[in-house]
C-alpha positions, 0 to 999 in steps of 0.5 A: 616607657610602656612601649619599650617594655612591651617590645622587649617582652614580645620579642623575647617571648617569641624567640624563647617560646617558654622553652629556655631562659635568655636575655635581650642582647640588642633591641631596635624600635621604629616608631611608625605612628601614634595610636588612633584617637578612638583606640582603647588598647594595643595589640602585639604580633610577635614572631621568631625569625631565627633561633639557634642554640645560643641566640635568636632573633625576633620581630614584633609589630605593635598596633592599636585596636583600630589596626593602626601600626604604632611601632615595629621592633627587632631584637636579638636574644642571648639564649641560656639553654640551661636556664630552665623553662621560663614558666617555672622561674617567672611570676607575673609582675609589672615592670612599668614605673611611670613615675620614675624620676630622673634627676638632672646632673647637668645638661647632658646627664641624669641620674635615676634611683633603681626601684624594685618595680624596675627589676626582673626575676633575676634581680636586674633592671628590666631591659625595657625599663632601661630603654624607657629611661633612655627615651626620658634622658634624651628628651631632657638632653633635647630640651636643654639644647632647645630642641624638640624631636619626634622619635623615629628610631631607638636602638640599644645594645645591652652590655652587662646586667644593671644590678640593683645597686642604688642608681644609674647615670645616663649620659647623652651626647650629640652624634648628628645635629641636622636641621631635620634630624638629630641623633643622640647617643646615650650611655648608661652607667652603673654606680661603679662607672661601668657601662651597662648599655649604649643607645642611639635615638633618631628624632625628627626635629619639630617645626617650632624647633627648626624656627628656633634654630634658624633664629639663633643662627 
């Protein structure tokens, strides 16, 4: 979950540069590698690729302090030029609930209670938290279907704010089931059943999972 939050914040900060408010419209993270065994911290290099009156595009590279690249992120931000400077509205806070618990509803769906440490300064669930929850939900989906995948890419489209209305439901389905790659689609629904976001996760099936699938035919 931390990686999703870092990517969301880095891209948003690079595009907005503290001059206007805005929300992430879509975000894509490519998982390049894992931190080196001797790494003690992550470094984030972010830049704005394009900025306009209504939208902006940014890129972030996340690497450990040995120089190994962990992930690349690209995002599109919807800019609110009338929202005021970010510094005047945002207070430093944490958006990383590592103990957020997903409650299984069935093999395809999970439910998560919305907590205060998931919310941004607008009172809605932080976009990075939503993406982190998608990762957890897709791990559960894969586990229920007897597969383990190494994450390669995750993309999310944010359709409406996730309000603080008790809980969210994440419902996953299989878009592609290959021997080497799985693509899982996850829809995030609010308590009223409205779609908050839609995400796609691509993963490489691990060797043990391949053997299991072959044994099952």
